[in-house]
C-alpha positions in Angstrom: 25.1 -1.6 17.9 24.4 -2.2 14.2 23.3 -5.8 15.0 20.8 -4.6 17.5 19.3 -2.1 15.0 19.1 -4.8 12.4 17.5 -7.2 14.8 14.7 -4.7 15.6 14.0 -3.8 12.0 10.5 -4.7 10.9 10.1 -6.3 7.5 6.8 -6.0 5.6 5.8 -8.3 2.8 5.1 -6.8 -0.6 1.5 -5.9 -1.1 -0.5 -8.0 -3.5 -2.4 -6.7 -6.5 -5.6 -7.6 -4.6 -4.6 -5.6 -1.5 -3.7 -2.6 -3.7 -7.1 -2.9 -5.5 -9.0 -3.0 -2.2 -7.0 -0.1 -0.8 -7.7 2.2 -3.8 -11.4 1.2 -3.9 -11.9 2.0 -0.3 -9.8 5.2 -0.5 -11.8 6.4 -3.5 -15.2 5.6 -1.9 -14.4 7.0 1.6 -11.5 9.4 1.1 -9.9 8.1 4.2 -6.4 6.8 3.9 -6.2 5.4 7.4 -9.3 3.3 7.0 -8.2 2.0 3.6 -4.8 1.0 5.0 -6.4 -0.8 7.9 -9.0 -2.7 5.8 -6.5 -3.6 3.0 -3.8 -4.4 5.6 -1.2 -2.2 3.9 1.1 0.6 5.1 0.5 4.2 4.4 3.5 4.3 2.0 1.4 2.1 -0.3 -0.6 5.2 -1.3 2.5 7.3 -2.0 4.2 4.5 -4.0 1.3 3.4 -6.1 -0.8 6.6 -6.5 1.2 8.0 -9.5 0.7 4.8 -11.4 -3.0 4.6 -10.4 -3.6 8.2 -11.5 -2.1 7.5 -14.9 -3.5 4.1 -15.7 -6.2 3.3 -13.1 -6.7 -0.2 -11.6 -4.9 -2.0 -14.3 -1.6 -0.4 -13.2 -2.0 -2.0 -9.8 -1.3 -5.4 -11.3 2.3 -4.8 -12.3 5.0 -4.3 -9.8 
């Protein structure tokens, strides 16, 4: 059973600084998370993970992981 669950698990690559920058630019311009995710090719969790850093230090914070 555990093997079948592991076999069905989806793995997403880490986002690049460029993807994060595009995401936040679109999100700030449009205010639409879904559109920003689609255009930057990132998951919704990207917002929740990176937003505290972005709020405190802006675009420069998106470079570090």
